[in-house]
C-alpha positions in Angstrom: -7.2 20.1 -8.4 -9.7 18.5 -6.1 -9.1 15.5 -4.0 -11.7 13.2 -1.7 -10.4 12.7 1.7 -9.6 8.9 2.4 -9.6 8.2 -1.3 -6.5 6.4 -2.8 -4.5 7.9 -5.6 -2.1 6.7 -8.2 1.1 8.8 -8.2 2.9 8.7 -11.4 6.4 10.0 -11.4 7.3 9.5 -14.6 9.9 6.7 -13.9 7.7 4.8 -11.2 4.4 4.8 -9.4 3.1 4.4 -6.1 -0.4 4.6 -4.4 -1.4 7.1 -1.6 -4.0 8.0 0.3 -5.3 11.6 0.5 -5.8 13.3 4.0 -6.6 17.0 3.6 -5.9 20.4 1.9 -4.8 23.2 3.7 -3.7 26.6 2.1 -2.8 25.3 -1.3 -1.0 22.1 0.4 -2.4 18.8 -0.2 -1.3 16.2 2.3 -1.4 12.4 1.7 0.2 9.3 3.3 1.5 5.9 2.1 3.8 3.0 3.6 6.8 5.6 3.9 5.0 8.2 5.6 3.1 11.6 5.2 4.2 14.2 2.5 2.5 17.6 0.6 2.1 18.2 -2.9 1.4 21.9 -3.5 -1.2 22.9 -5.9 1.2 25.1 -7.5 3.7 21.9 -8.0 0.6 19.7 -9.3 -0.1 22.3 -11.9 3.2 22.1 -13.4 2.6 18.5 -14.7 5.7 17.1 -12.8 3.7 14.2 -11.5 0.0 12.7 -12.6 -2.4 11.7 -9.8 -5.3 9.5 -10.9 -8.2 8.5 -8.3 -8.2 4.7 -8.0 -11.6 3.3 -8.2 -12.9 1.9 -4.9 -14.4 -1.6 -4.6 
């Protein structure tokens, strides 16, 4: 999956959702941050479909 640096994404975990900002990709690891801090989703994890990421439109 391709992400755009600085863009906001809605992350749907199935039972809840949250908004995070994409920072960078390095070695198949996608770094995001939200109010709780930084976290990583690997490309491999994202292809499993356990979470759904949708880019939010910027106004």
